[in-house]
PDB file of N, CA, C and O in Angstrom, chain B, residues numbered from 101:
ATOM      1  N   MET B 101     -14.920 -16.550  -5.947  1.00  0.00           N
ATOM      2  CA  MET B 101     -13.129 -16.354  -7.022  1.00  0.00           C
ATOM      3  C   MET B 101     -12.927 -14.904  -6.643  1.00  0.00           C
ATOM      4  O   MET B 101     -13.674 -14.021  -7.064  1.00  0.00           O
ATOM      5  N   ASP B 102     -11.747 -14.643  -5.716  1.00  0.00           N
ATOM      6  CA  ASP B 102     -11.359 -13.756  -5.149  1.00  0.00           C
ATOM      7  C   ASP B 102     -10.460 -12.937  -6.288  1.00  0.00           C
ATOM      8  O   ASP B 102      -9.368 -13.332  -6.695  1.00  0.00           O
ATOM      9  N   VAL B 103     -11.029 -11.902  -6.659  1.00  0.00           N
ATOM     10  CA  VAL B 103     -10.429 -10.552  -7.060  1.00  0.00           C
ATOM     11  C   VAL B 103      -8.786 -10.312  -7.005  1.00  0.00           C
ATOM     12  O   VAL B 103      -8.315 -10.051  -5.898  1.00  0.00           O
ATOM     13  N   PRO B 104      -7.779 -10.397  -8.292  1.00  0.00           N
ATOM     14  CA  PRO B 104      -6.508 -10.233  -7.418  1.00  0.00           C
ATOM     15  C   PRO B 104      -6.304  -8.937  -6.963  1.00  0.00           C
ATOM     16  O   PRO B 104      -6.986  -8.051  -7.478  1.00  0.00           O
ATOM     17  N   LEU B 105      -5.791  -8.753  -6.412  1.00  0.00           N
ATOM     18  CA  LEU B 105      -5.159  -6.935  -5.797  1.00  0.00           C
ATOM     19  C   LEU B 105      -3.708  -6.718  -6.142  1.00  0.00           C
ATOM     20  O   LEU B 105      -2.866  -7.609  -6.252  1.00  0.00           O
ATOM     21  N   PHE B 106      -3.575  -5.802  -6.254  1.00  0.00           N
ATOM     22  CA  PHE B 106      -2.022  -5.747  -6.690  1.00  0.00           C
ATOM     23  C   PHE B 106      -1.591  -4.633  -5.110  1.00  0.00           C
ATOM     24  O   PHE B 106      -2.226  -3.630  -4.782  1.00  0.00           O
ATOM     25  N   VAL B 107      -0.898  -4.957  -4.695  1.00  0.00           N
ATOM     26  CA  VAL B 107      -0.359  -4.405  -2.866  1.00  0.00           C
ATOM     27  C   VAL B 107       0.828  -3.917  -3.539  1.00  0.00           C
ATOM     28  O   VAL B 107       1.662  -4.451  -4.269  1.00  0.00           O
ATOM     29  N   PRO B 108       0.572  -2.116  -2.837  1.00  0.00           N
ATOM     30  CA  PRO B 108       2.338  -2.245  -2.817  1.00  0.00           C
ATOM     31  C   PRO B 108       3.012  -2.418  -1.866  1.00  0.00           C
ATOM     32  O   PRO B 108       2.540  -2.620  -0.747  1.00  0.00           O
ATOM     33  N   VAL B 109       4.510  -2.364  -2.187  1.00  0.00           N
ATOM     34  CA  VAL B 109       5.318  -2.663  -1.052  1.00  0.00           C
ATOM     35  C   VAL B 109       6.687  -1.966  -0.830  1.00  0.00           C
ATOM     36  O   VAL B 109       7.019  -0.906  -1.360  1.00  0.00           O
ATOM     37  N   ARG B 110       7.271  -2.544  -0.162  1.00  0.00           N
ATOM     38  CA  ARG B 110       8.956  -1.566  -0.183  1.00  0.00           C
ATOM     39  C   ARG B 110       9.569  -2.458   0.459  1.00  0.00           C
ATOM     40  O   ARG B 110       8.940  -3.208   1.205  1.00  0.00           O
ATOM     41  N   ASN B 111      11.144  -2.579   0.276  1.00  0.00           N
ATOM     42  CA  ASN B 111      11.991  -3.497   0.256  1.00  0.00           C
ATOM     43  C   ASN B 111      12.691  -2.956   1.886  1.00  0.00           C
ATOM     44  O   ASN B 111      13.295  -1.946   2.247  1.00  0.00           O
ATOM     45  N   SER B 112      12.244  -4.190   2.557  1.00  0.00           N
ATOM     46  CA  SER B 112      13.155  -3.949   3.870  1.00  0.00           C
ATOM     47  C   SER B 112      14.743  -4.515   3.988  1.00  0.00           C
ATOM     48  O   SER B 112      15.295  -4.727   5.067  1.00  0.00           O
ATOM     49  N   GLY B 113      15.108  -4.633   3.219  1.00  0.00           N
ATOM     50  CA  GLY B 113      16.068  -5.720   3.518  1.00  0.00           C
ATOM     51  C   GLY B 113      15.976  -7.222   3.106  1.00  0.00           C
ATOM     52  O   GLY B 113      15.829  -7.497   1.916  1.00  0.00           O
ATOM     53  N   CYS B 114      16.031  -7.875   3.735  1.00  0.00           N
ATOM     54  CA  CYS B 114      16.172  -9.357   2.867  1.00  0.00           C
ATOM     55  C   CYS B 114      14.485  -9.593   2.728  1.00  0.00           C
ATOM     56  O   CYS B 114      13.904 -10.627   3.055  1.00  0.00           O
ATOM     57  N   ALA B 115      14.022  -8.697   2.311  1.00  0.00           N
ATOM     58  CA  ALA B 115      11.995  -9.034   1.995  1.00  0.00           C
ATOM     59  C   ALA B 115      11.662  -8.042   2.097  1.00  0.00           C
ATOM     60  O   ALA B 115      12.129  -7.123   2.771  1.00  0.00           O
ATOM     61  N   ASP B 116      10.252  -8.107   1.021  1.00  0.00           N
ATOM     62  CA  ASP B 116       9.392  -7.369   0.624  1.00  0.00           C
ATOM     63  C   ASP B 116       8.468  -6.933   1.949  1.00  0.00           C
ATOM     64  O   ASP B 116       7.844  -7.814   2.539  1.00  0.00           O
ATOM     65  N   ALA B 117       8.417  -5.837   2.300  1.00  0.00           N
ATOM     66  CA  ALA B 117       6.990  -5.502   3.171  1.00  0.00           C
ATOM     67  C   ALA B 117       5.865  -4.260   2.943  1.00  0.00           C
ATOM     68  O   ALA B 117       6.044  -3.123   2.506  1.00  0.00           O
ATOM     69  N   LEU B 118       4.417  -5.048   3.497  1.00  0.00           N
ATOM     70  CA  LEU B 118       3.251  -4.220   2.744  1.00  0.00           C
ATOM     71  C   LEU B 118       3.576  -2.730   3.186  1.00  0.00           C
ATOM     72  O   LEU B 118       3.815  -2.534   4.377  1.00  0.00           O
ATOM     73  N   ARG B 119       3.597  -1.749   2.357  1.00  0.00           N
ATOM     74  CA  ARG B 119       3.547  -0.258   2.627  1.00  0.00           C
ATOM     75  C   ARG B 119       2.313  -0.275   3.232  1.00  0.00           C
ATOM     76  O   ARG B 119       1.571  -1.212   2.937  1.00  0.00           O
ATOM     77  N   VAL B 120       1.850   0.731   4.179  1.00  0.00           N
ATOM     78  CA  VAL B 120       1.315   1.403   4.740  1.00  0.00           C
ATOM     79  C   VAL B 120       0.639   2.681   4.909  1.00  0.00           C
ATOM     80  O   VAL B 120       1.300   3.400   5.658  1.00  0.00           O
ATOM     81  N   PHE B 121      -0.086   3.056   4.630  1.00  0.00           N
ATOM     82  CA  PHE B 121      -0.403   4.642   4.282  1.00  0.00           C
ATOM     83  C   PHE B 121      -1.600   5.177   5.707  1.00  0.00           C
ATOM     84  O   PHE B 121      -2.237   4.428   6.448  1.00  0.00           O
ATOM     85  N   ARG B 122      -1.575   6.511   5.700  1.00  0.00           N
ATOM     86  CA  ARG B 122      -3.080   6.212   6.953  1.00  0.00           C
ATOM     87  C   ARG B 122      -3.638   7.026   6.064  1.00  0.00           C
ATOM     88  O   ARG B 122      -3.167   7.501   5.030  1.00  0.00           O
ATOM     89  N   THR B 123      -5.078   7.191   6.741  1.00  0.00           N
ATOM     90  CA  THR B 123      -6.081   8.044   6.336  1.00  0.00           C
ATOM     91  C   THR B 123      -6.537   9.324   6.616  1.00  0.00           C
ATOM     92  O   THR B 123      -6.440   9.493   7.832  1.00  0.00           O
ATOM     93  N   PRO B 124      -6.991  10.307   6.064  1.00  0.00           N
ATOM     94  CA  PRO B 124      -6.985  11.597   6.543  1.00  0.00           C
ATOM     95  C   PRO B 124      -7.131  12.015   8.049  1.00  0.00           C
ATOM     96  O   PRO B 124      -6.818  13.115   8.506  1.00  0.00           O
ATOM     97  N   ASP B 125      -7.460  11.353   8.485  1.00  0.00           N
ATOM     98  CA  ASP B 125      -7.927  11.483  10.136  1.00  0.00           C
ATOM     99  C   ASP B 125      -6.991  10.203  11.055  1.00  0.00           C
ATOM    100  O   ASP B 125      -7.278   9.672  12.129  1.00  0.00           O
ATOM    101  N   GLY B 126      -5.417   9.918   9.860  1.00  0.00           N
ATOM    102  CA  GLY B 126      -4.220   9.364  10.862  1.00  0.00           C
ATOM    103  C   GLY B 126      -4.589   7.932  11.024  1.00  0.00           C
ATOM    104  O   GLY B 126      -3.584   7.437  11.535  1.00  0.00           O
ATOM    105  N   ALA B 127      -5.649   6.808  10.842  1.00  0.00           N
ATOM    106  CA  ALA B 127      -5.633   5.953  10.737  1.00  0.00           C
ATOM    107  C   ALA B 127      -4.813   5.283   9.832  1.00  0.00           C
ATOM    108  O   ALA B 127      -4.515   5.855   8.783  1.00  0.00           O
ATOM    109  N   ARG B 128      -4.334   3.985  10.106  1.00  0.00           N
ATOM    110  CA  ARG B 128      -3.468   3.386   9.265  1.00  0.00           C
ATOM    111  C   ARG B 128      -3.941   2.504   8.737  1.00  0.00           C
ATOM    112  O   ARG B 128      -4.672   1.699   9.314  1.00  0.00           O
ATOM    113  N   THR B 129      -3.499   2.426   6.970  1.00  0.00           N
ATOM    114  CA  THR B 129      -4.745   1.251   6.522  1.00  0.00           C
ATOM    115  C   THR B 129      -3.958   0.908   5.383  1.00  0.00           C
ATOM    116  O   THR B 129      -2.817   1.365   5.321  1.00  0.00           O
ATOM    117  N   ALA B 130      -4.444   0.086   4.360  1.00  0.00           N
ATOM    118  CA  ALA B 130      -3.312  -1.059   3.627  1.00  0.00           C
ATOM    119  C   ALA B 130      -3.946   0.356   2.405  1.00  0.00           C
ATOM    120  O   ALA B 130      -4.596   1.353   2.718  1.00  0.00           O
ATOM    121  N   VAL B 131      -3.511  -0.016   1.162  1.00  0.00           N
ATOM    122  CA  VAL B 131      -3.771   0.428  -0.342  1.00  0.00           C
ATOM    123  C   VAL B 131      -3.910  -0.788  -1.041  1.00  0.00           C
ATOM    124  O   VAL B 131      -3.256  -1.800  -0.790  1.00  0.00           O
ATOM    125  N   ALA B 132      -5.149  -0.636  -2.314  1.00  0.00           N
ATOM    126  CA  ALA B 132      -5.059  -1.788  -3.278  1.00  0.00           C
ATOM    127  C   ALA B 132      -5.685  -1.516  -4.498  1.00  0.00           C
ATOM    128  O   ALA B 132      -6.720  -0.878  -4.691  1.00  0.00           O
ATOM    129  N   PHE B 133      -4.866  -2.130  -5.391  1.00  0.00           N
ATOM    130  CA  PHE B 133      -5.272  -1.973  -6.885  1.00  0.00           C
ATOM    131  C   PHE B 133      -6.016  -2.595  -7.394  1.00  0.00           C
ATOM    132  O   PHE B 133      -5.958  -3.633  -6.735  1.00  0.00           O
ATOM    133  N   THR B 134      -6.750  -2.748  -8.160  1.00  0.00           N
ATOM    134  CA  THR B 134      -7.065  -3.916  -9.004  1.00  0.00           C
ATOM    135  C   THR B 134      -6.573  -3.646 -10.578  1.00  0.00           C
ATOM    136  O   THR B 134      -7.085  -4.112 -11.596  1.00  0.00           O
ATOM    137  N   SER B 135      -5.731  -2.992 -10.497  1.00  0.00           N
ATOM    138  CA  SER B 135      -4.676  -3.677 -11.992  1.00  0.00           C
ATOM    139  C   SER B 135      -3.090  -2.587 -11.642  1.00  0.00           C
ATOM    140  O   SER B 135      -3.257  -1.506 -11.080  1.00  0.00           O
ATOM    141  N   PRO B 136      -1.678  -3.038 -12.043  1.00  0.00           N
ATOM    142  CA  PRO B 136      -1.162  -2.679 -12.172  1.00  0.00           C
ATOM    143  C   PRO B 136      -0.772  -1.097 -12.582  1.00  0.00           C
ATOM    144  O   PRO B 136      -0.098  -0.284 -11.949  1.00  0.00           O
ATOM    145  N   VAL B 137      -1.377  -0.981 -13.741  1.00  0.00           N
ATOM    146  CA  VAL B 137      -1.827   0.372 -14.251  1.00  0.00           C
ATOM    147  C   VAL B 137      -2.079   1.287 -13.346  1.00  0.00           C
ATOM    148  O   VAL B 137      -1.440   2.325 -13.177  1.00  0.00           O
ATOM    149  N   ARG B 138      -3.162   0.861 -12.653  1.00  0.00           N
ATOM    150  CA  ARG B 138      -3.908   2.221 -11.126  1.00  0.00           C
ATOM    151  C   ARG B 138      -3.150   2.398 -10.639  1.00  0.00           C
ATOM    152  O   ARG B 138      -2.811   3.580 -10.691  1.00  0.00           O
ATOM    153  N   LEU B 139      -2.158   1.370  -9.692  1.00  0.00           N
ATOM    154  CA  LEU B 139      -1.341   1.309  -9.125  1.00  0.00           C
ATOM    155  C   LEU B 139      -0.215   2.249  -9.342  1.00  0.00           C
ATOM    156  O   LEU B 139       0.211   2.990  -8.456  1.00  0.00           O
ATOM    157  N   ALA B 140       0.402   2.175 -10.934  1.00  0.00           N
ATOM    158  CA  ALA B 140       1.392   3.109 -11.017  1.00  0.00           C
ATOM    159  C   ALA B 140       0.901   4.532 -11.380  1.00  0.00           C
ATOM    160  O   ALA B 140       1.656   5.505 -11.382  1.00  0.00           O
ATOM    161  N   LEU B 141      -0.399   4.587 -11.684  1.00  0.00           N
ATOM    162  CA  LEU B 141      -0.919   5.810 -11.706  1.00  0.00           C
ATOM    163  C   LEU B 141      -1.097   6.710 -10.763  1.00  0.00           C
ATOM    164  O   LEU B 141      -0.875   7.866 -11.127  1.00  0.00           O
ATOM    165  N   VAL B 142      -1.455   6.545  -9.571  1.00  0.00           N
ATOM    166  CA  VAL B 142      -0.816   6.261  -8.379  1.00  0.00           C
ATOM    167  C   VAL B 142      -0.255   6.943  -7.719  1.00  0.00           C
ATOM    168  O   VAL B 142      -0.495   8.101  -7.378  1.00  0.00           O
ATOM    169  N   LEU B 143       1.246   5.698  -7.275  1.00  0.00           N
ATOM    170  CA  LEU B 143       2.142   5.868  -6.984  1.00  0.00           C
ATOM    171  C   LEU B 143       3.492   5.753  -7.637  1.00  0.00           C
ATOM    172  O   LEU B 143       4.651   5.789  -7.223  1.00  0.00           O
ATOM    173  N   GLY B 144       2.897   5.595  -8.853  1.00  0.00           N
ATOM    174  CA  GLY B 144       4.293   6.036  -9.754  1.00  0.00           C
ATOM    175  C   GLY B 144       4.921   4.588 -10.657  1.00  0.00           C
ATOM    176  O   GLY B 144       4.923   3.654  -9.855  1.00  0.00           O
ATOM    177  N   ALA B 145       5.384   4.172 -11.888  1.00  0.00           N
ATOM    178  CA  ALA B 145       5.762   3.086 -12.407  1.00  0.00           C
ATOM    179  C   ALA B 145       6.742   2.853 -11.380  1.00  0.00           C
ATOM    180  O   ALA B 145       6.353   1.720 -11.100  1.00  0.00           O
ATOM    181  N   ASP B 146       7.552   3.012 -10.728  1.00  0.00           N
ATOM    182  CA  ASP B 146       8.687   2.335  -9.978  1.00  0.00           C
ATOM    183  C   ASP B 146       8.516   1.644  -8.786  1.00  0.00           C
ATOM    184  O   ASP B 146       9.393   0.998  -8.212  1.00  0.00           O
ATOM    185  N   GLN B 147       7.075   1.832  -8.335  1.00  0.00           N
ATOM    186  CA  GLN B 147       6.652   1.246  -7.115  1.00  0.00           C
ATOM    187  C   GLN B 147       6.753  -0.081  -6.912  1.00  0.00           C
ATOM    188  O   GLN B 147       6.488  -0.590  -8.001  1.00  0.00           O
ATOM    189  N   ARG B 148       6.935  -0.735  -6.306  1.00  0.00           N
ATOM    190  CA  ARG B 148       7.118  -2.228  -6.288  1.00  0.00           C
ATOM    191  C   ARG B 148       5.722  -2.763  -5.949  1.00  0.00           C
ATOM    192  O   ARG B 148       4.775  -2.030  -5.662  1.00  0.00           O
ATOM    193  N   TRP B 149       5.679  -3.942  -5.999  1.00  0.00           N
ATOM    194  CA  TRP B 149       3.994  -4.580  -5.990  1.00  0.00           C
ATOM    195  C   TRP B 149       4.083  -6.071  -5.656  1.00  0.00           C
ATOM    196  O   TRP B 149       5.137  -6.674  -5.859  1.00  0.00           O
ATOM    197  N   ILE B 150       2.937  -6.722  -5.117  1.00  0.00           N
ATOM    198  CA  ILE B 150       2.678  -7.903  -5.074  1.00  0.00           C
ATOM    199  C   ILE B 150       1.187  -7.942  -5.424  1.00  0.00           C
ATOM    200  O   ILE B 150       0.303  -7.093  -5.314  1.00  0.00           O
ATOM    201  N   ARG B 151       1.193  -9.192  -5.879  1.00  0.00           N
ATOM    202  CA  ARG B 151      -0.192  -9.725  -6.180  1.00  0.00           C
ATOM    203  C   ARG B 151      -0.494 -11.021  -4.860  1.00  0.00           C
ATOM    204  O   ARG B 151       0.120 -12.035  -4.528  1.00  0.00           O
ATOM    205  N   LEU B 152      -2.096 -10.169  -4.248  1.00  0.00           N
ATOM    206  CA  LEU B 152      -2.641 -11.168  -3.169  1.00  0.00           C
ATOM    207  C   LEU B 152      -4.186 -11.192  -3.416  1.00  0.00           C
ATOM    208  O   LEU B 152      -4.572 -10.271  -4.137  1.00  0.00           O
ATOM    209  N   CYS B 153      -4.973 -11.894  -3.051  1.00  0.00           N
ATOM    210  CA  CYS B 153      -6.023 -11.834  -2.748  1.00  0.00           C
ATOM    211  C   CYS B 153      -6.260 -11.251  -1.505  1.00  0.00           C
ATOM    212  O   CYS B 153      -5.494 -11.117  -0.550  1.00  0.00           O
ATOM    213  N   GLU B 154      -7.531 -10.892  -1.660  1.00  0.00           N
ATOM    214  CA  GLU B 154      -8.208 -10.249  -0.111  1.00  0.00           C
ATOM    215  C   GLU B 154      -7.966 -10.835   0.808  1.00  0.00           C
ATOM    216  O   GLU B 154      -7.183 -10.463   1.681  1.00  0.00           O
ATOM    217  N   PRO B 155      -8.828 -12.267   0.795  1.00  0.00           N
ATOM    218  CA  PRO B 155      -8.069 -12.634   2.337  1.00  0.00           C
ATOM    219  C   PRO B 155      -6.653 -12.742   3.150  1.00  0.00           C
ATOM    220  O   PRO B 155      -6.304 -12.500   4.305  1.00  0.00           O
ATOM    221  N   ALA B 156      -5.887 -13.324   1.735  1.00  0.00           N
ATOM    222  CA  ALA B 156      -4.591 -13.075   2.209  1.00  0.00           C
ATOM    223  C   ALA B 156      -3.927 -11.799   2.154  1.00  0.00           C
ATOM    224  O   ALA B 156      -2.785 -11.745   2.609  1.00  0.00           O
ATOM    225  N   LEU B 157      -4.406 -10.860   1.716  1.00  0.00           N
ATOM    226  CA  LEU B 157      -4.241  -9.323   2.454  1.00  0.00           C
ATOM    227  C   LEU B 157      -4.435  -9.078   3.748  1.00  0.00           C
ATOM    228  O   LEU B 157      -3.779  -8.685   4.712  1.00  0.00           O
ATOM    229  N   ARG B 158      -5.732  -9.489   3.453  1.00  0.00           N
ATOM    230  CA  ARG B 158      -6.077  -9.231   5.535  1.00  0.00           C
ATOM    231  C   ARG B 158      -5.471  -9.860   6.190  1.00  0.00           C
ATOM    232  O   ARG B 158      -4.722  -9.281   6.977  1.00  0.00           O
ATOM    233  N   ALA B 159      -5.504 -11.142   6.177  1.00  0.00           N
ATOM    234  CA  ALA B 159      -4.383 -12.266   6.886  1.00  0.00           C
ATOM    235  C   ALA B 159      -3.040 -11.021   7.667  1.00  0.00           C
ATOM    236  O   ALA B 159      -2.804 -10.527   8.769  1.00  0.00           O
ATOM    237  N   LEU B 160      -2.484 -10.987   6.301  1.00  0.00           N
ATOM    238  CA  LEU B 160      -0.766 -10.352   6.778  1.00  0.00           C
ATOM    239  C   LEU B 160      -1.414  -8.981   7.829  1.00  0.00           C
ATOM    240  O   LEU B 160      -0.853  -8.752   8.900  1.00  0.00           O
ATOM    241  N   LEU B 161      -2.728  -8.075   7.341  1.00  0.00           N
ATOM    242  CA  LEU B 161      -2.923  -6.825   8.381  1.00  0.00           C
ATOM    243  C   LEU B 161      -3.181  -7.041   9.612  1.00  0.00           C
ATOM    244  O   LEU B 161      -2.657  -6.442  10.551  1.00  0.00           O
ATOM    245  N   ARG B 162      -4.258  -8.174   9.712  1.00  0.00           N
ATOM    246  CA  ARG B 162      -4.571  -8.439  10.423  1.00  0.00           C
ATOM    247  C   ARG B 162      -3.063  -8.396  12.007  1.00  0.00           C
ATOM    248  O   ARG B 162      -3.075  -7.786  13.076  1.00  0.00           O
ATOM    249  N   ASP B 163      -1.850  -9.476  11.302  1.00  0.00           N
ATOM    250  CA  ASP B 163      -0.969  -9.544  12.406  1.00  0.00           C
ATOM    251  C   ASP B 163      -0.220  -8.315  12.765  1.00  0.00           C
ATOM    252  O   ASP B 163       0.597  -8.335  13.685  1.00  0.00           O
ATOM    253  N   ILE B 164      -0.538  -6.940  11.876  1.00  0.00           N
ATOM    254  CA  ILE B 164       0.493  -5.724  12.131  1.00  0.00           C
ATOM    255  C   ILE B 164      -0.892  -4.865  12.758  1.00  0.00           C
ATOM    256  O   ILE B 164      -0.900  -3.635  12.801  1.00  0.00           O
ATOM    257  N   GLY B 165      -2.063  -5.723  13.239  1.00  0.00           N
ATOM    258  CA  GLY B 165      -2.634  -4.586  13.670  1.00  0.00           C
ATOM    259  C   GLY B 165      -3.944  -3.603  12.678  1.00  0.00           C
ATOM    260  O   GLY B 165      -5.043  -3.329  13.161  1.00  0.00           O
ATOM    261  N   VAL B 166      -3.603  -3.283  11.563  1.00  0.00           N
ATOM    262  CA  VAL B 166      -4.711  -2.986   9.909  1.00  0.00           C
ATOM    263  C   VAL B 166      -5.969  -3.604   9.916  1.00  0.00           C
ATOM    264  O   VAL B 166      -6.023  -4.833   9.878  1.00  0.00           O
ATOM    265  N   THR B 167      -6.913  -2.977   9.956  1.00  0.00           N
ATOM    266  CA  THR B 167      -8.415  -3.196   9.497  1.00  0.00           C
ATOM    267  C   THR B 167      -8.569  -2.898   8.005  1.00  0.00           C
ATOM    268  O   THR B 167      -8.779  -3.759   7.150  1.00  0.00           O
ATOM    269  N   GLY B 168      -8.440  -1.564   7.781  1.00  0.00           N
ATOM    270  CA  GLY B 168      -8.993  -0.905   6.733  1.00  0.00           C
ATOM    271  C   GLY B 168      -8.265  -1.126   5.536  1.00  0.00           C
ATOM    272  O   GLY B 168      -7.064  -1.157   5.804  1.00  0.00           O
ATOM    273  N   ILE B 169      -8.520  -1.317   4.146  1.00  0.00           N
ATOM    274  CA  ILE B 169      -8.127  -1.647   2.938  1.00  0.00           C
ATOM    275  C   ILE B 169      -9.022  -0.504   2.028  1.00  0.00           C
ATOM    276  O   ILE B 169     -10.250  -0.418   2.010  1.00  0.00           O
ATOM    277  N   VAL B 170      -8.125   0.279   1.339  1.00  0.00           N
ATOM    278  CA  VAL B 170      -8.509   1.165   0.563  1.00  0.00           C
ATOM    279  C   VAL B 170      -8.474   0.798  -0.830  1.00  0.00           C
ATOM    280  O   VAL B 170      -7.366   0.869  -1.360  1.00  0.00           O
ATOM    281  N   LEU B 171      -9.507   0.398  -1.584  1.00  0.00           N
ATOM    282  CA  LEU B 171      -9.156  -0.176  -3.069  1.00  0.00           C
ATOM    283  C   LEU B 171      -9.286   1.214  -4.097  1.00  0.00           C
ATOM    284  O   LEU B 171     -10.144   2.089  -3.983  1.00  0.00           O
ATOM    285  N   ASP B 172      -8.172   1.161  -5.145  1.00  0.00           N
ATOM    286  CA  ASP B 172      -8.205   1.975  -6.095  1.00  0.00           C
ATOM    287  C   ASP B 172      -8.242   3.108  -5.427  1.00  0.00           C
ATOM    288  O   ASP B 172      -9.401   3.523  -5.411  1.00  0.00           O
ATOM    289  N   PRO B 173      -7.324   3.986  -4.721  1.00  0.00           N
ATOM    290  CA  PRO B 173      -7.244   5.376  -4.595  1.00  0.00           C
ATOM    291  C   PRO B 173      -7.203   5.962  -5.493  1.00  0.00           C
ATOM    292  O   PRO B 173      -7.106   5.382  -6.575  1.00  0.00           O
ATOM    293  N   GLN B 174      -7.273   7.674  -5.403  1.00  0.00           N
ATOM    294  CA  GLN B 174      -7.422   8.528  -6.320  1.00  0.00           C
ATOM    295  C   GLN B 174      -5.832   8.723  -6.375  1.00  0.00           C
ATOM    296  O   GLN B 174      -4.975   8.349  -7.176  1.00  0.00           O
ATOM    297  N   ALA B 175      -5.799   9.415  -5.270  1.00  0.00           N
ATOM    298  CA  ALA B 175      -4.271   9.869  -4.939  1.00  0.00           C
ATOM    299  C   ALA B 175      -4.107   9.491  -3.666  1.00  0.00           C
ATOM    300  O   ALA B 175      -4.969   9.004  -2.934  1.00  0.00           O
ATOM    301  N   THR B 176      -2.492   9.825  -3.298  1.00  0.00           N
ATOM    302  CA  THR B 176      -1.749   9.711  -2.261  1.00  0.00           C
ATOM    303  C   THR B 176      -1.252  10.773  -1.588  1.00  0.00           C
ATOM    304  O   THR B 176      -0.651  11.400  -2.460  1.00  0.00           O
ATOM    305  N   ALA B 177      -1.143  11.327  -0.619  1.00  0.00           N
ATOM    306  CA  ALA B 177      -0.314  12.555  -0.039  1.00  0.00           C
ATOM    307  C   ALA B 177       1.143  12.438  -0.324  1.00  0.00           C
ATOM    308  O   ALA B 177       1.951  11.770   0.322  1.00  0.00           O
ATOM    309  N   ALA B 178       1.296  12.918  -1.010  1.00  0.00           N
ATOM    310  CA  ALA B 178       3.273  13.149  -0.897  1.00  0.00           C
ATOM    311  C   ALA B 178       4.043  12.633   0.253  1.00  0.00           C
ATOM    312  O   ALA B 178       3.513  12.624   1.364  1.00  0.00           O
ATOM    313  N   ARG B 179       5.321  12.178   0.069  1.00  0.00           N
ATOM    314  CA  ARG B 179       5.885  12.293   1.495  1.00  0.00           C
ATOM    315  C   ARG B 179       6.384  13.393   2.015  1.00  0.00           C
ATOM    316  O   ARG B 179       6.738  14.194   1.150  1.00  0.00           O
ATOM    317  N   PRO B 180       6.577  13.797   3.293  1.00  0.00           N
ATOM    318  CA  PRO B 180       6.887  14.891   3.434  1.00  0.00           C
ATOM    319  C   PRO B 180       8.397  15.111   3.062  1.00  0.00           C
ATOM    320  O   PRO B 180       9.207  14.271   3.454  1.00  0.00           O
ATOM    321  N   ALA B 181       8.834  16.219   2.310  1.00  0.00           N
ATOM    322  CA  ALA B 181      10.278  16.376   2.367  1.00  0.00           C
ATOM    323  C   ALA B 181      11.221  16.021   3.919  1.00  0.00           C
ATOM    324  O   ALA B 181      10.725  15.991   5.046  1.00  0.00           O
ATOM    325  N   PRO B 182      12.636  15.788   3.577  1.00  0.00           N
ATOM    326  CA  PRO B 182      13.383  15.505   4.873  1.00  0.00           C
ATOM    327  C   PRO B 182      13.458  17.151   5.151  1.00  0.00           C
ATOM    328  O   PRO B 182      13.251  18.095   4.388  1.00  0.00           O
ATOM    329  N   HIS B 183      13.915  17.094   6.838  1.00  0.00           N
ATOM    330  CA  HIS B 183      14.157  18.377   7.148  1.00  0.00           C
ATOM    331  C   HIS B 183      15.575  18.755   6.966  1.00  0.00           C
ATOM    332  O   HIS B 183      16.556  18.168   7.422  1.00  0.00           O
ATOM    333  N   ALA B 184      15.540  19.903   6.177  1.00  0.00           N
ATOM    334  CA  ALA B 184      17.288  20.393   6.413  1.00  0.00           C
ATOM    335  C   ALA B 184      17.978  20.972   7.702  1.00  0.00           C
ATOM    336  O   ALA B 184      17.690  22.036   8.250  1.00  0.00           O
ATOM    337  N   ALA B 185      19.139  19.887   8.161  1.00  0.00           N
ATOM    338  CA  ALA B 185      19.459  21.029   9.270  1.00  0.00           C
ATOM    339  C   ALA B 185      19.967  22.613   8.734  1.00  0.00           C
ATOM    340  O   ALA B 185      20.484  23.214   7.793  1.00  0.00           O
ATOM    341  N   ALA B 186      19.487  22.745   9.878  1.00  0.00           N
ATOM    342  CA  ALA B 186      19.730  24.444   9.818  1.00  0.00           C
ATOM    343  C   ALA B 186      21.674  25.234   9.862  1.00  0.00           C
ATOM    344  O   ALA B 186      21.846  26.452   9.819  1.00  0.00           O
TER     345      ALA B 186
END
C-alpha cells in the first residue's frame, strides 16, 4: 500500500503545477509531506497542495527531469525578496 503524500503546488494560470525546490548544493528536487499539517508548518497554511502516491509523484517528476524527493523537510529557504530598482 502506498502512503499518501501531500505535495506543494502553485497555480500556473489554468492548472496547478508541482513546486520544485533546490537542495543546498543546487540540485532540483521535489518535497512531499506525510500530512497537510506538516506541510503547513514548513510552507505556511496558505500553501496549495495535492495528494499523490509516491509512484504518481515520481512519474510527474520524471517528465521534468527531477529525480529527488525530500520527505518531510524541517525547513525551506525563504524566497529572496524582489530587487528594488535604484
